[in-house]
Structure formats: structure tokens, C-alpha cells
C-alpha positions as CSV (number, residue, x, y, z in Angstrom):
1,M,83.1,207.1,37.7
2,S,83.2,207.6,41.1
3,T,84.7,206.1,44.1
4,A,82.0,205.4,45.7
5,Q,80.4,203.6,42.6
6,S,84.1,201.7,42.1
7,D,83.8,200.8,46.0
8,T,80.2,199.5,45.6
9,S,81.3,197.4,42.7
10,S,84.4,196.4,44.1
11,N,82.6,195.1,47.7
12,A,80.0,193.5,44.9
13,T,82.7,191.7,43.1
14,E,84.4,190.3,46.6
15,S,80.9,189.3,48.0
16,V,80.6,187.2,44.7
17,M,83.7,185.9,45.2
18,A,83.5,184.7,49.0
19,Q,80.0,182.8,48.0
20,Y,81.6,181.0,45.0
21,E,84.9,180.5,47.1
22,E,82.4,179.1,49.9
23,Q,80.5,177.0,47.2
24,F,83.8,175.6,46.0
25,A,84.8,175.1,49.3
26,N,81.7,173.0,50.1
27,L,81.7,171.2,47.0
28,N,85.1,170.1,47.5
29,K,84.7,168.9,50.9
30,T,82.0,166.7,49.1
31,L,84.1,165.2,46.9
32,V,86.7,164.5,49.5
33,G,84.0,162.7,51.4
34,F,83.1,160.9,48.4
35,R,86.6,160.0,47.7
36,S,87.1,158.6,51.1
37,Q,83.7,156.4,50.9
38,I,84.8,155.2,47.6
39,T,88.3,154.1,48.8
40,A,86.6,152.4,51.8
41,L,84.0,150.8,49.2
42,Q,87.1,149.8,47.0
43,Q,88.8,147.9,50.2
44,Q,85.4,146.0,51.1
45,L,85.0,144.9,47.6
46,R,88.8,143.4,47.6
47,T,88.3,142.3,50.6
48,I,85.1,140.0,49.5
49,E,86.8,138.8,46.3
50,K,89.2,137.4,48.5
51,S,86.9,135.6,50.7
52,V,84.9,134.3,47.7
53,R,87.7,133.2,45.9
54,K,89.0,131.4,48.9
55,E,85.7,129.8,49.3
56,M,85.3,128.8,45.8
57,N,88.8,127.2,45.8
58,S,87.8,125.1,49.0
59,L,84.4,124.1,47.2
60,K,86.3,123.1,44.4
61,K,88.5,121.0,45.9
62,Q,86.2,119.0,48.2
63,A,83.6,118.5,44.8
64,D,86.7,116.9,43.3
65,K,87.4,115.0,46.6
66,S,84.1,113.7,46.9
67,K,83.7,113.1,42.9
68,N,86.6,110.8,43.0
69,R,85.7,108.9,46.5
70,G,81.9,108.7,45.3
71,N,82.5,106.4,42.3
72,R,84.8,104.0,44.6
73,K,83.6,100.3,45.8
74,P,84.2,99.7,49.1
75,S,87.7,98.4,50.3
76,G,89.1,97.0,53.1
77,F,87.3,96.6,56.5
78,A,84.1,98.0,54.5
79,T,84.2,95.2,51.9
80,P,81.3,92.9,52.6
81,S,82.5,89.1,52.7
82,K,81.0,86.2,53.7
83,I,80.5,85.6,57.4
84,S,80.1,81.9,58.9
85,P,76.7,80.3,59.8
86,E,77.7,80.9,63.8
87,L,77.9,84.7,63.2
88,C,74.7,84.9,60.8
89,E,72.8,83.0,63.7
90,F,74.6,85.5,66.5
91,M,73.5,88.6,63.9
92,G,70.1,87.1,63.1
93,K,71.1,87.1,59.4
94,H,70.2,84.3,57.1
95,E,73.0,81.9,56.6
96,G,75.7,82.7,53.7
97,A,75.1,86.4,54.3
98,E,77.8,89.1,53.3
99,V,78.4,91.6,55.7
100,A,81.1,94.5,56.3
101,R,83.7,93.7,59.4
102,T,82.8,97.2,60.4
103,E,79.4,96.6,60.3
104,V,79.8,92.8,62.5
105,T,82.3,95.0,65.0
106,K,79.4,97.3,65.6
107,F,76.8,94.9,66.2
108,V,79.2,93.0,68.5
109,I,80.0,96.0,70.7
110,A,76.0,97.1,71.0
111,Y,75.6,93.7,72.3
112,I,78.4,94.0,74.7
113,K,77.3,97.3,75.8
114,E,73.3,96.0,76.0
115,N,74.5,93.5,78.1
116,G,76.7,95.0,80.2
117,L,80.1,92.8,79.4
118,A,82.2,95.6,79.2
119,E,84.8,96.5,82.4
120,S,86.9,99.5,81.6
121,K,89.3,98.1,78.5
122,S,88.4,94.5,78.9
123,I,85.7,92.2,78.0
124,K,84.3,89.9,79.9
125,P,82.3,87.8,77.6
126,D,79.3,85.8,78.2
127,S,78.7,82.1,77.3
128,K,77.0,83.3,73.9
129,L,80.2,85.7,72.9
130,K,82.7,83.3,74.5
131,A,81.0,80.2,72.1
132,L,81.4,83.0,69.4
133,L,84.7,84.2,69.6
134,G,86.2,80.7,70.7
135,T,88.0,82.3,73.7
136,K,89.0,80.2,76.7
137,E,89.4,81.3,80.4
138,E,92.7,82.5,80.2
139,D,92.1,84.8,77.1
140,Q,91.8,88.3,77.7
141,V,89.4,90.0,75.2
142,T,89.9,93.6,74.8
143,Y,88.6,96.1,72.3
144,F,91.9,96.3,70.9
145,N,92.2,92.3,70.3
146,I,88.2,91.6,69.2
147,Q,89.3,91.4,65.9
148,R,91.8,88.4,66.0
149,F,89.1,86.5,67.7
150,M,86.3,87.3,64.9
151,N,88.9,86.4,62.3
152,Q,87.7,82.8,62.1
153,H,83.9,83.8,61.0
154,F,84.9,86.1,58.0
155,L,85.4,83.8,55.1
156,N,87.2,85.1,52.6
157,S,87.0,82.8,49.3
158,K,89.0,85.5,47.2
159,K,92.3,85.1,48.6
160,K,92.0,81.0,49.1
161,S,91.0,80.8,45.4
162,K,94.5,82.9,44.4
163,K,96.7,80.6,46.7
164,K,95.1,77.5,45.4
165,S,95.6,78.9,41.7
166,N,99.2,80.0,42.6
167,E,99.8,76.4,43.9
168,T,98.3,74.8,40.9
169,E,100.5,76.8,38.7
170,V,103.3,75.9,40.7
171,E,102.3,72.1,40.2
172,A,101.7,72.3,36.6
173,S,105.2,73.8,35.6
174,A,107.0,71.4,37.8
């Protein structure tokens, strides 16, 4: 073999090697790009999983709370109780109706606003409201103490019957 032939075969080998090295470099560059995209996608996936987990826990807590609350009967001021005939007439209800304190308070406050009886924090009752609340001229009615004046209209037979039954038990044992 001559030196000319060996030079051409060596040049051909080098050019083929250069082509493959360039292809390897491009392929490696593409793989590095894919690797960074996969890393970014994995990070997004972890973030979304964390958000979903938090949201699911929050929804589960809300569902548990509403499940517990949903089956309960109203208590406290929300419990309907019998109201006096005067309050029934004032509210336009039939005599002996059972109404929650909250509903009565809303009705009375709406009446106060409709008739312009409120002055800042105090209430200047008209004759109809004065008769209902049983207030005197010297009594100052406010939103804060209006429940005290309305107490007389809530007929709570449960507490009275408990007191009476306790008194009869004491008398019977004596």
C-alpha cells in the first residue's frame, strides 16, 4: 500500500469519526434537554400532588363537620318555642305558634328599621312596640338589651315543668 492510499483511508476514517462524534454530541445534547424537561415535569407533578392532597384533606374535614352538624336539631336561640299571644299578633302568626328567638329578633329589627325607630345605637319604640316590650318612659331600649324586654313573650314550658317536677319530688320525699 502506498502512502497516498493510507492518507486517503485515514482521512476517510477521520471524516466518518467526525460525523459520528457530531451525531453523538447532538444526541447527547437532546438527551440532556429531555432530562431537564423530565426533571421539570417531575417537580410539577410533586407540586400538583401536594396541592391535591391538601385540598382533599380540607374537603374531608368540611364533609366530616357538615355530617356532624347536619343531623343535629336546633339548639339555643334557634330552638322554636311557644310565644305569647301578643307577640303572635305583632308578628301576624296564629296563636300558640312556635318561633325561634332568632326569627323573632329579625322580625322586630326589621320592624324597627321599616318604621325608622332606630337612632344610632338606641331605639325609640313607637306605641305598638312599647306595648309589646312593656317598656316605660325611663327605659332605654338598645339592640344590646332588646332581648331582655322580649323574654316575657317566650313561653318555655320545658324548664317550668322540670322545676315543678323537682319541687314535687322534694315535697314527696319530705
